[in-house]
Backbone bond lengths (Angstrom), bond angles and torsions (degrees), N, CA, C in turn:
res aa  C-N    CA-C-N  psi(-1)  N-CA   C-N-CA  omega(-1)  CA-C   N-CA-C  phi
1 X - - - 1.471 - - 1.523 109.73 -
2 X 1.310 117.63 128.70 1.465 121.84 -179.60 1.519 110.16 -72.23
3 X 1.321 115.25 148.36 1.454 120.34 179.76 1.523 110.36 -74.83
4 X 1.331 115.92 136.29 1.463 120.19 -179.80 1.518 110.45 -70.07
5 X 1.324 117.31 146.47 1.471 120.39 178.75 1.518 111.47 -69.14
6 X 1.326 116.08 160.25 1.461 121.39 178.80 1.522 110.66 -70.13
7 X 1.330 114.92 160.13 1.468 120.33 173.68 1.529 108.51 -59.85
8 X 1.304 116.39 136.80 1.461 120.84 -177.13 1.515 113.04 96.82
9 X 1.343 117.74 4.31 1.467 120.33 -176.81 1.523 113.16 -68.20
10 X 1.334 117.31 -16.72 1.466 119.93 179.71 1.527 112.06 -67.98
11 X 1.329 117.54 -15.67 1.471 120.95 179.74 1.528 111.74 -57.03
12 X 1.325 116.89 -31.15 1.467 120.35 -178.33 1.533 112.18 -66.71
13 X 1.327 116.66 -18.84 1.469 120.89 -179.16 1.525 112.22 -100.60
14 X 1.316 116.38 0.21 1.460 121.39 -174.81 1.531 110.85 -82.49
15 X 1.325 115.95 127.59 1.466 122.40 178.20 1.522 107.54 -117.01
16 X 1.327 116.52 110.86 1.470 120.15 178.55 1.523 112.10 -113.81
17 X 1.322 115.90 -3.87 1.468 121.73 175.51 1.523 106.97 -144.11
18 X 1.318 116.13 110.67 1.456 119.73 -172.07 1.512 116.57 -87.93
19 X 1.314 117.59 4.00 1.466 120.57 -173.76 1.522 113.35 -55.75
20 X 1.313 117.58 -38.85 1.470 120.55 -177.22 1.526 111.59 -108.45
21 X 1.335 117.22 13.48 1.463 119.96 -175.34 1.519 111.94 -70.96
22 X 1.326 115.39 139.10 1.463 122.01 174.73 1.523 107.96 -138.83
23 X 1.309 116.85 119.31 1.461 120.70 -178.78 1.523 111.16 -66.69
24 X 1.323 116.89 -29.39 1.465 120.34 -179.86 1.527 111.58 -62.93
25 X 1.329 116.62 -24.90 1.465 120.28 179.94 1.529 112.62 -83.84
26 X 1.325 116.61 -5.10 1.471 121.08 -177.93 1.531 109.39 -96.78
27 X 1.303 115.57 122.05 1.460 120.76 -178.93 1.528 110.88 -77.91
28 X 1.316 115.44 147.91 1.463 120.33 173.99 1.523 111.01 -89.11
29 X 1.339 116.54 -10.16 1.465 122.04 178.48 1.519 110.03 -110.41
30 X 1.344 117.77 138.72 1.460 120.32 178.41 1.528 111.45 -74.60
31 X 1.337 116.13 157.77 1.461 120.43 175.87 1.519 110.80 -68.74
32 X 1.328 115.67 -31.97 1.465 122.02 -177.31 1.524 108.70 -121.27
33 X 1.326 116.69 128.43 1.454 120.92 175.51 1.528 107.65 -109.50
34 X 1.328 117.39 101.25 1.460 120.52 -175.79 1.521 112.19 -71.86
35 X 1.323 115.87 154.60 1.454 119.95 174.35 1.516 110.19 -65.38
36 X 1.320 117.45 151.79 1.468 121.31 -175.29 1.523 112.17 -59.34
37 X 1.333 116.80 -42.87 1.461 120.02 -177.58 1.522 111.09 -66.83
38 X 1.334 115.86 -45.15 1.461 120.20 -179.59 1.527 110.80 -64.04
39 X 1.326 116.96 -41.36 1.462 121.19 179.33 1.524 110.75 -65.04
40 X 1.330 116.46 -40.00 1.470 121.01 179.47 1.525 110.80 -64.07
41 X 1.340 115.89 -43.09 1.470 120.09 179.96 1.521 111.50 -65.76
42 X 1.344 116.90 -42.15 1.462 120.11 179.63 1.528 110.30 -65.33
43 X 1.330 116.06 -42.57 1.470 119.36 -179.83 1.523 110.54 -63.15
44 X 1.329 116.39 -40.21 1.461 119.91 178.56 1.520 111.28 -59.86
45 X 1.337 116.68 -40.30 1.464 121.02 178.20 1.526 110.24 -64.81
46 X 1.331 117.08 -43.73 1.463 121.12 177.33 1.524 110.64 -59.56
47 X 1.332 116.02 -46.15 1.466 121.25 -177.51 1.526 110.20 -61.34
48 X 1.322 117.30 -41.70 1.464 121.08 178.56 1.528 111.18 -63.48
49 X 1.335 116.60 -42.67 1.468 120.33 179.16 1.524 111.22 -66.52
50 X 1.336 116.76 -40.07 1.461 121.03 178.28 1.529 110.18 -64.79
51 X 1.329 117.28 -40.59 1.461 121.18 178.90 1.528 110.87 -61.69
52 X 1.326 116.24 -41.85 1.468 119.99 178.74 1.531 110.53 -63.93
53 X 1.324 116.20 -44.43 1.463 120.26 -179.40 1.524 111.39 -69.43
54 X 1.333 116.86 -31.25 1.463 119.53 177.23 1.522 110.73 -66.19
55 X 1.332 117.42 -35.85 1.465 120.63 174.91 1.524 110.81 -61.66
56 X 1.315 115.62 -41.99 1.467 120.34 178.61 1.527 110.56 -67.72
57 X 1.335 115.92 -40.35 1.474 120.73 177.66 1.519 110.10 -57.33
58 X 1.327 115.42 -44.47 1.465 121.86 -178.82 1.526 111.03 -65.23
59 X 1.335 116.10 -45.10 1.467 120.61 -178.51 1.522 111.79 -71.04
60 X 1.319 116.03 -37.73 1.469 121.54 -179.16 1.531 110.96 -65.49
61 X 1.347 115.44 -38.37 1.473 122.63 171.33 1.534 113.69 56.90
62 X 1.325 116.85 37.96 1.470 120.41 175.18 1.523 111.72 -120.33
63 X 1.316 115.67 -43.96 1.461 120.99 -177.43 1.529 110.57 -98.76
64 X 1.324 115.64 162.74 1.458 121.92 166.12 1.523 107.39 -139.71
65 X 1.314 115.87 161.31 1.465 121.35 -177.22 1.521 109.17 -129.13
66 X 1.330 116.18 128.85 1.461 121.75 177.53 1.525 109.27 -114.82
67 X 1.330 116.32 121.96 1.460 122.82 178.39 1.524 108.55 -109.63
68 X 1.330 116.08 121.56 1.461 121.39 -178.92 1.523 109.45 -110.73
69 X 1.332 116.18 127.87 1.464 121.15 -179.78 1.525 110.04 -115.63
70 X 1.317 114.90 123.89 1.464 121.98 176.27 1.527 108.03 -128.75
71 X 1.317 116.11 144.84 1.464 119.78 179.84 1.520 109.73 -176.25
72 X 1.322 115.14 167.10 1.450 119.99 171.05 1.526 108.08 -73.30
73 X 1.327 117.20 164.18 1.459 121.42 179.32 1.525 110.54 -58.21
74 X 1.342 115.48 141.81 1.469 123.93 177.53 1.528 113.33 71.78
75 X 1.322 116.75 17.29 1.472 119.41 -179.47 1.525 112.29 -80.73
76 X 1.331 117.95 -12.17 1.459 120.38 176.20 1.510 115.48 102.62
77 X 1.328 117.49 22.16 1.469 119.65 179.21 1.521 111.62 -59.77
78 X 1.340 116.08 -50.96 1.464 120.56 -175.40 1.524 111.85 -59.45
79 X 1.326 116.96 -48.40 1.464 120.21 -177.21 1.519 111.52 -68.51
80 X 1.340 117.40 -33.18 1.462 120.47 177.80 1.522 110.25 -65.49
81 X 1.333 116.31 -45.72 1.468 121.10 178.43 1.525 110.15 -62.33
82 X 1.327 116.96 -44.19 1.465 121.70 -179.53 1.524 111.31 -59.39
83 X 1.326 116.86 -46.53 1.466 120.59 -178.93 1.521 111.96 -69.99
84 X 1.317 116.44 -40.20 1.458 121.12 -177.94 1.516 111.81 -61.59
85 X 1.334 116.42 -39.72 1.463 120.96 -173.15 1.524 113.18 -101.41
86 X 1.329 116.72 13.68 1.462 120.07 -174.86 1.524 113.64 -62.88
87 X 1.348 118.19 -23.06 1.454 120.13 -179.43 1.512 114.44 -109.74
88 X 1.331 116.52 2.25 1.462 120.86 -174.47 1.529 111.11 -83.28
89 X 1.320 116.25 142.09 1.467 122.03 176.28 1.527 109.23 -64.02
90 X 1.338 118.84 119.09 1.469 121.54 -178.05 1.527 113.62 -55.78
91 X 1.347 117.42 -27.59 1.465 120.63 -179.22 1.524 111.96 -65.48
92 X 1.311 116.93 -23.10 1.460 119.99 -177.61 1.506 113.61 -108.00
93 X 1.329 115.87 20.65 1.470 119.49 -176.42 1.525 110.54 -138.12
94 X 1.324 116.44 139.06 1.463 122.35 179.56 1.523 108.77 -130.45
95 X 1.336 116.91 119.16 1.466 121.65 -177.68 1.523 109.52 -117.93
96 X 1.330 115.62 130.01 1.461 120.61 179.17 1.526 110.28 -132.55
97 X 1.321 115.53 132.96 1.463 121.63 174.88 1.526 107.60 -106.84
98 X 1.326 116.43 120.14 1.463 120.85 -177.06 1.524 109.91 -98.07
99 X 1.316 114.57 119.96 1.460 120.55 179.30 1.530 108.77 -108.06
100 X 1.309 117.25 -154.42 1.467 121.10 179.79 1.527 109.85 -59.86
101 X 1.337 118.57 132.74 1.475 120.98 -177.20 1.530 111.89 -60.95
102 X 1.324 115.34 143.21 1.466 121.27 175.82 1.531 109.06 -80.80
103 X 1.327 116.22 171.88 1.462 120.02 177.95 1.525 110.83 -62.59
104 X 1.327 116.43 -37.89 1.463 119.43 178.08 1.530 110.21 -62.78
105 X 1.323 116.24 -42.86 1.470 120.40 -179.17 1.521 111.57 -67.34
106 X 1.324 116.30 -35.12 1.468 120.42 178.04 1.523 111.85 -70.28
107 X 1.324 116.16 -15.88 1.458 120.48 177.27 1.521 113.17 -81.16
108 X 1.326 116.74 2.23 1.469 121.95 -179.94 1.536 109.55 -126.70
109 X 1.345 115.70 175.37 1.460 119.95 175.60 1.527 109.78 -66.21
110 X 1.340 117.08 161.81 1.460 120.62 -170.60 1.530 113.85 -69.07
111 X 1.325 117.86 -12.96 1.462 120.40 177.97 1.527 112.83 -93.53
112 X 1.325 116.78 -8.11 1.464 120.66 -171.77 1.525 113.49 -62.23
113 X 1.319 116.61 -48.08 1.468 118.52 -173.36 1.524 112.73 -67.81
114 X 1.333 117.33 -27.31 1.459 119.55 177.06 1.525 111.41 -87.14
115 X 1.330 116.55 -30.86 1.476 119.90 -179.73 1.523 111.10 -58.28
116 X 1.316 116.89 -40.31 1.463 119.69 -176.35 1.529 112.42 -77.91
117 X 1.334 116.46 -2.77 1.469 120.72 178.35 1.526 112.48 -109.70
118 X 1.317 117.51 10.91 1.461 120.12 179.74 1.523 110.25 -65.15
119 X 1.332 118.05 144.18 1.464 120.50 -178.11 1.520 112.22 -68.61
120 X 1.327 115.88 141.24 1.464 119.61 176.19 1.522 108.94 -77.70
121 X 1.311 116.48 166.33 1.461 121.15 -178.99 1.527 110.08 -55.10
122 X 1.313 115.26 136.69 1.457 120.88 179.65 1.520 113.98 90.88
123 X 1.322 117.78 -4.86 1.463 121.18 -175.60 1.520 112.86 -113.51
124 X 1.328 114.26 158.73 1.464 122.14 169.41 1.524 107.32 -102.92
125 X 1.316 117.07 125.41 1.455 121.97 176.13 1.517 109.82 -108.20
126 X 1.325 116.68 142.16 1.461 121.88 179.68 1.515 108.96 -127.84
127 X 1.326 115.99 126.23 1.460 121.78 175.13 1.531 108.39 -108.68
128 X 1.327 115.75 114.48 1.465 121.36 172.22 1.525 106.48 -89.89
129 X 1.308 116.11 99.16 1.462 125.67 -162.49 1.534 107.20 71.81
130 X 1.327 117.06 168.23 1.464 118.29 -170.46 1.516 110.51 -168.36
131 X 1.339 115.02 -160.65 1.465 120.71 175.26 1.527 111.75 -63.50
132 X 1.323 117.15 -13.00 1.468 119.56 177.89 1.524 113.09 -70.61
133 X 1.334 116.87 -15.15 1.456 118.84 173.22 1.531 110.70 -57.56
134 X 1.335 115.63 -26.81 1.465 121.14 -178.09 1.526 112.74 -71.99
135 X 1.335 117.59 -15.79 1.473 119.98 176.23 1.528 110.84 -115.16
136 X 1.329 115.38 5.80 1.467 119.92 -179.75 1.530 109.99 -116.29
137 X 1.337 117.14 -83.12 1.466 119.35 -177.78 1.522 111.61 -62.64
138 X 1.331 117.68 -37.05 1.463 119.73 179.95 1.522 110.72 -69.09
139 X 1.314 117.10 -33.18 1.470 120.35 178.21 1.531 110.71 -71.50
140 X 1.329 116.27 -37.59 1.465 120.28 177.83 1.525 110.73 -70.78
141 X 1.342 115.88 -34.19 1.469 121.11 179.08 1.532 108.81 -121.78
142 X 1.324 118.31 75.11 1.469 121.72 -174.72 1.518 114.65 -60.69
143 X 1.335 118.50 -15.27 1.465 120.07 177.41 1.526 111.61 -63.21
144 X 1.327 115.99 -21.26 1.463 120.45 178.30 1.526 110.45 -60.18
145 X 1.327 116.07 -30.08 1.468 120.71 -179.98 1.524 111.88 -58.79
146 X 1.335 116.01 -29.75 1.461 120.22 -178.12 1.528 111.81 -63.36
147 X 1.328 116.51 -27.26 1.457 119.92 -178.43 1.508 113.81 -94.34
148 X 1.336 117.02 8.99 1.458 120.18 -177.24 1.531 113.06 -97.25
149 X 1.316 116.68 7.59 1.470 121.98 173.36 1.533 112.96 57.84
150 X 1.328 116.43 32.38 1.468 119.70 179.58 1.522 110.59 -84.39
151 X 1.331 118.52 140.31 1.469 120.61 174.29 1.533 109.85 -63.08
152 X 1.314 116.90 148.48 1.467 120.93 -177.81 1.531 113.69 -54.89
153 X 1.346 118.60 -39.10 1.466 118.73 179.30 1.534 113.54 -61.97
154 X 1.345 116.48 -19.94 1.471 120.07 -179.86 1.530 112.18 -85.26
155 X 1.337 116.62 -15.57 1.466 120.41 -179.49 1.522 109.70 -90.76
156 X 1.306 115.50 68.34 1.462 120.97 -176.80 1.529 111.13 -91.49
157 X 1.328 115.13 169.88 1.463 119.98 176.74 1.527 111.36 -68.12
158 X 1.319 116.18 -16.60 1.469 120.53 -178.48 1.528 112.17 -100.27
159 X 1.333 117.49 19.45 1.464 119.93 -172.76 1.525 112.43 -60.45
160 X 1.348 117.66 -35.39 1.466 119.24 -179.05 1.527 110.41 -70.90
161 X 1.320 116.73 -42.55 1.467 119.45 176.45 1.525 110.63 -62.10
162 X 1.334 115.91 -37.75 1.466 119.71 179.43 1.525 111.26 -66.81
163 X 1.326 116.20 -37.97 1.467 119.36 178.06 1.530 111.14 -69.62
164 X 1.314 116.63 -38.37 1.466 119.49 175.34 1.532 110.14 -59.35
165 X 1.320 115.36 -43.43 1.468 120.28 -179.86 1.531 110.66 -63.28
166 X 1.339 116.03 -44.22 1.467 120.24 179.31 1.534 111.04 -61.48
167 X 1.323 116.06 -43.07 1.466 120.93 -179.24 1.524 110.72 -64.82
168 X 1.321 117.06 -44.71 1.470 120.56 179.90 1.530 110.70 -61.13
169 X 1.318 116.88 -42.05 1.470 120.46 178.42 1.519 110.85 -65.69
170 X 1.326 116.22 -39.45 1.465 121.74 178.98 1.528 110.42 -62.92
171 X 1.318 116.86 -44.22 1.463 120.94 -178.82 1.527 111.56 -71.53
172 X 1.311 116.33 -33.33 1.471 119.40 175.33 1.526 109.62 -66.48
173 X 1.322 116.28 -38.93 1.466 121.34 177.03 1.531 110.43 -60.91
174 X 1.337 116.86 -44.23 1.455 120.34 179.08 1.527 110.77 -61.68
175 X 1.323 115.82 -45.19 1.457 120.08 -179.38 1.524 111.30 -61.46
176 X 1.319 116.96 -40.45 1.469 121.32 -179.33 1.525 112.17 -69.03
177 X 1.331 116.01 -14.94 1.459 119.48 -179.56 1.532 112.49 -111.92
178 X 1.330 116.30 17.45 1.457 120.09 171.34 1.509 116.95 92.33
179 X 1.330 118.11 12.26 1.461 120.74 175.91 1.523 109.25 -105.11
180 X 1.323 116.43 113.30 1.453 121.71 177.01 1.530 108.99 -81.27
181 X 1.323 116.76 131.00 1.459 121.72 -176.06 1.524 110.20 -114.86
182 X 1.330 116.07 123.92 1.464 122.08 173.41 1.526 107.88 -120.64
183 X 1.334 115.86 133.25 1.467 119.88 -176.82 1.532 108.77 -120.75
184 X 1.332 115.77 128.23 1.460 121.28 -175.72 1.522 110.90 -116.99
185 X 1.329 115.81 125.48 1.463 121.51 170.57 1.522 106.82 -108.56
186 X 1.336 116.52 110.49 1.458 121.12 178.35 1.533 107.26 -83.25
187 X 1.314 114.92 106.36 1.465 122.93 -167.52 1.531 110.50 -94.36
188 X 1.343 116.79 106.53 1.457 120.42 178.05 1.527 110.05 -115.80
189 X 1.310 115.60 162.19 1.458 121.53 178.43 1.530 109.53 -88.38
190 X 1.329 117.40 159.07 1.478 119.13 177.29 1.525 111.26 -63.21
191 X 1.337 117.21 -31.24 1.465 120.87 178.69 1.537 110.64 -65.43
192 X 1.344 115.83 -41.52 1.460 120.08 179.06 1.527 110.31 -67.23
193 X 1.328 116.79 -40.06 1.465 118.75 178.03 1.528 110.47 -61.80
194 X 1.316 115.99 -42.52 1.467 120.55 178.92 1.521 110.74 -57.83
195 X 1.331 116.90 -45.25 1.454 121.34 -179.81 1.530 111.13 -62.48
196 X 1.326 116.54 -40.88 1.471 120.27 -179.38 1.522 111.30 -69.89
197 X 1.338 117.04 -34.64 1.466 120.34 174.92 1.531 110.17 -63.17
198 X 1.340 116.70 -43.33 1.466 121.14 179.70 1.531 110.30 -62.29
199 X 1.331 116.86 -39.02 1.468 120.74 178.00 1.528 110.78 -63.61
200 X 1.322 116.28 -37.89 1.467 120.14 178.01 1.523 111.22 -65.71
201 X 1.312 115.81 -37.78 1.457 120.02 -179.55 1.524 111.68 -72.54
202 X 1.333 116.85 -31.48 1.465 121.32 -178.89 1.522 113.21 -81.30
203 X 1.320 116.53 -20.48 1.466 121.27 -175.89 1.529 109.80 -105.51
204 X 1.336 118.43 111.48 1.473 121.23 -178.95 1.526 112.95 -56.19
205 X 1.328 116.82 -30.37 1.466 120.57 -179.34 1.525 111.84 -73.41
206 X 1.337 116.03 -12.92 1.462 119.48 -179.06 1.531 112.88 -117.55
207 X 1.326 116.70 2.00 1.474 120.08 179.95 1.514 112.09 -55.21
208 X 1.326 116.08 -37.11 1.467 121.15 -175.20 1.533 112.28 -64.41
209 X 1.331 116.63 -21.29 1.463 120.51 -179.13 1.532 112.43 -76.15
210 X 1.335 116.25 -16.56 1.466 119.74 -175.72 1.518 111.37 -95.04
211 X 1.335 115.43 136.43 1.462 121.97 174.73 1.520 109.06 -127.32
212 X 1.309 116.03 145.11 1.468 119.44 -179.79 1.525 111.47 -60.19
213 X 1.352 115.60 -28.34 1.471 119.65 178.84 1.522 111.63 -63.44
214 X 1.350 116.60 -23.74 1.463 119.62 179.11 1.525 111.16 -61.33
215 X 1.322 116.18 -35.57 1.469 120.10 179.27 1.524 110.58 -68.58
216 X 1.327 116.65 -36.77 1.465 120.27 178.42 1.527 110.94 -65.39
217 X 1.329 116.31 -40.98 1.465 119.70 -178.49 1.521 111.99 -66.48
218 X 1.336 117.51 -28.11 1.470 120.29 177.54 1.526 112.26 -59.96
219 X 1.324 115.77 -27.40 1.462 120.42 -179.63 1.528 111.84 -67.78
220 X 1.331 115.74 -18.10 1.463 120.73 -178.31 1.536 111.50 -104.66
221 X 1.318 116.22 24.34 1.470 120.26 -174.66 1.523 112.08 -54.64
222 X 1.318 116.98 -49.89 1.471 120.51 -177.97 1.524 111.37 -61.83
223 X 1.329 116.11 -39.73 1.464 119.90 178.77 1.524 110.98 -64.19
224 X 1.333 115.70 -40.06 1.467 119.27 177.98 1.527 111.07 -65.33
225 X 1.319 117.42 -41.79 1.462 120.14 179.87 1.537 110.94 -62.93
226 X 1.318 115.99 -37.73 1.466 119.37 176.60 1.527 110.60 -66.53
227 X 1.341 116.68 -40.32 1.462 120.63 179.49 1.524 110.53 -65.11
228 X 1.327 117.58 -41.02 1.466 120.69 177.10 1.522 110.72 -63.60
229 X 1.314 116.12 -43.99 1.465 119.48 -179.39 1.528 111.07 -61.12
230 X 1.331 116.86 -46.62 1.459 120.13 -179.82 1.532 111.56 -64.77
231 X 1.318 115.87 -37.78 1.469 120.29 178.74 1.519 110.85 -64.03
232 X 1.314 117.42 -46.28 1.468 121.03 -179.05 1.526 110.83 -67.61
233 X 1.317 116.83 -40.72 1.472 120.55 178.32 1.526 110.76 -56.58
234 X 1.328 116.53 -43.16 1.471 120.73 -171.92 1.524 114.86 -93.09
235 X 1.329 117.96 -10.84 1.474 117.84 -176.47 1.526 114.40 -124.68
236 X 1.332 117.45 1.51 1.468 119.37 175.54 1.528 108.62 -74.98
237 X 1.325 116.60 132.37 1.461 120.35 -178.28 1.518 109.98 -154.16
238 X 1.321 116.20 167.77 1.460 120.76 175.60 1.527 110.11 -63.30
239 X 1.328 115.34 -37.13 1.467 120.00 -178.62 1.526 112.18 -69.79
240 X 1.336 116.91 -30.47 1.462 120.93 -176.53 1.528 109.34 -148.11
241 X 1.327 117.68 79.04 1.463 120.76 -177.33 1.520 112.96 -73.06
242 X 1.310 114.72 154.00 1.461 121.77 170.26 1.524 108.74 -95.56
243 X 1.319 116.31 147.85 1.461 122.76 169.74 1.524 106.76 -120.42
244 X 1.332 116.17 114.33 1.461 120.55 178.33 1.524 106.68 -94.97
245 X 1.336 115.70 99.96 1.459 122.89 -170.27 1.529 111.00 -96.03
246 X 1.341 118.57 127.15 1.467 119.82 173.18 1.525 109.13 -59.66
247 X 1.322 116.98 116.46 1.462 120.13 -169.88 1.518 116.24 -104.45
248 X 1.329 118.27 -1.49 1.468 119.20 -177.48 1.526 112.64 -65.86
249 X 1.331 117.25 -28.04 1.461 121.86 176.86 1.526 108.07 -108.00
250 X 1.332 117.02 107.16 1.470 121.36 -173.88 1.534 113.43 -61.19
251 X 1.346 119.27 -46.37 1.475 118.40 -179.87 1.527 112.59 -58.75
252 X 1.324 116.83 -39.81 1.461 120.20 179.21 1.526 110.53 -66.85
253 X 1.335 116.31 -43.39 1.464 120.13 -179.24 1.526 110.87 -60.72
254 X 1.332 117.01 -40.96 1.463 120.73 179.42 1.529 110.90 -64.59
255 X 1.334 115.86 -40.05 1.461 119.94 178.00 1.525 111.05 -63.03
256 X 1.332 116.15 -43.39 1.466 120.29 -178.35 1.523 111.37 -63.41
257 X 1.318 116.87 -42.78 1.467 120.74 178.77 1.527 110.10 -64.71
258 X 1.335 116.46 -46.91 1.468 120.64 -179.63 1.523 110.77 -61.59
259 X 1.321 117.06 -38.44 1.462 121.45 178.78 1.523 110.86 -61.81
260 X 1.320 116.99 -44.27 1.469 121.33 179.97 1.523 111.34 -64.54
261 X 1.334 116.41 -42.03 1.470 120.80 179.52 1.525 109.98 -65.07
262 X 1.331 116.29 -44.26 1.464 120.75 -179.33 1.521 111.23 -62.17
263 X 1.342 116.51 -43.94 1.469 120.30 179.88 1.530 111.19 -60.77
264 X 1.312 115.79 -40.25 1.464 120.11 -178.70 1.525 111.48 -67.60
265 X 1.318 116.84 -45.64 1.464 119.95 179.21 1.526 111.41 -62.87
266 X 1.335 116.36 -38.84 1.466 119.94 178.97 1.521 111.77 -65.30
267 X 1.316 117.51 -28.29 1.464 121.41 -176.90 1.532 112.48 -75.44
268 X 1.330 117.65 -12.20 1.466 121.47 -174.30 1.530 113.87 -86.11
269 X 1.321 117.71 -6.17 1.472 121.62 179.96 1.526 110.25 52.08
270 X 1.319 115.26 54.97 1.461 121.31 -177.08 1.527 110.55 -76.63
271 X 1.315 115.80 138.21 1.466 120.65 -178.27 1.522 111.04 -139.13
272 X 1.319 114.33 149.25 1.460 118.87 173.29 1.524 108.43 -72.78
273 X 1.313 118.09 142.28 1.470 120.45 179.46 1.536 111.20 -60.25
274 X 1.302 116.11 144.19 1.468 121.20 178.03 1.533 109.53 -101.48
275 X 1.317 115.44 139.86 1.463 120.07 178.08 1.524 110.32 -70.16
276 X 1.303 115.26 151.40 1.458 120.02 173.94 1.534 109.18 -59.83
277 X 1.320 116.71 149.76 1.465 120.63 -177.08 1.532 111.81 -55.22
278 X 1.324 116.44 -39.90 1.453 120.52 -179.16 1.521 110.63 -63.45
279 X 1.355 115.01 -39.44 1.461 119.86 179.82 1.525 111.27 -69.41
280 X 1.345 116.79 -36.82 1.461 120.58 177.26 1.528 111.48 -60.40
281 X 1.337 115.58 -37.15 1.465 119.88 -179.97 1.528 111.56 -64.31
282 X 1.342 115.65 -27.40 1.467 120.15 -176.84 1.530 113.62 -83.55
283 X 1.366 117.25 -9.51 1.462 120.14 -175.28 1.527 112.38 -58.87
284 X 1.332 115.86 -42.82 1.468 119.45 -179.59 1.527 110.63 -60.74
285 X 1.326 116.41 -39.54 1.458 120.77 178.34 1.519 112.25 -64.88
286 X 1.339 116.36 -39.73 1.458 120.71 178.78 1.533 110.60 -63.12
287 X 1.341 115.72 -42.37 1.467 120.74 179.24 1.532 110.08 -60.85
288 X 1.344 115.47 -45.67 1.466 120.09 -179.21 1.522 110.70 -61.33
289 X 1.330 115.78 -37.70 1.466 121.17 179.55 1.522 111.23 -63.41
290 X 1.320 116.11 -44.49 1.454 120.89 -178.71 1.525 111.20 -67.44
291 X 1.339 116.22 -40.57 1.457 120.10 178.60 1.528 111.13 -64.14
292 X 1.330 115.91 -37.19 1.453 120.81 178.68 1.531 110.93 -64.61
293 X 1.351 115.38 -37.89 1.456 119.90 177.84 1.532 111.36 -62.77
294 X 1.334 116.01 -41.57 1.458 120.29 -178.84 1.520 112.11 -65.03
295 X 1.346 116.67 -33.45 1.458 120.14 178.09 1.521 111.33 -67.21
296 X 1.343 116.15 -39.00 1.461 120.79 -179.39 1.511 111.15 -67.45
297 X 1.334 116.28 -35.48 1.464 120.12 -178.49 1.523 111.51 -77.16
């Protein structure tokens, strides 16, 4: 059994300056493949620590955390989110999965539908896919732009650079207003995706997860990898870093994501609110009052 990495190991996957980023240099396989039991125990510890910090985040009511997950189909977004948040109080968490835009959403700018789903102070927000679809799937299939009701002057040759600029400004705005943004790309190989598709087809309980369109999208693998690379190059920042996580091993990927989330929450110096001194003085009186009530009953 390989030794598990130290706490903080997710830093190696963190991209905060995309100028020299190359997706080809990022492996889809981790250096260390932990044993299932050891990985499960470590993840459980992370989840417990995150749950404790989420309680403090909620009580502190100053910061919020936005986690964005992007990946190719079958990369494990759903299961990673499920495991990560398994111990978190549902009252302090908001999860949204963004699919094909509705007509109402197409009637607004491309950031509108996600803007209204941002987490409020004290909460953790999770986007399963996000506004980044506009620089990924739309870039791979530019015909989608035709259905977005954009005026012709807005459909310029620089539209992708303009969207990158808009996204960076949006994320900087969030950071300046107390929302920490972490973006995760679960990086799997086409061979691993193929294997996971076959597992879905062989398992009746997972048949529903497979769509024939998934096979068509595999044909655009190289185009998607280029779109991801360009997106990360232009939108990685200190305010909103990307984490390019080796996704071929699910237990390792979950640990890496949980590690990054835990490190971020720990950096916020979250504290439970303290009562005013006058109110603290009254606590003993309140206790005596309650004890007196119990005696009468």
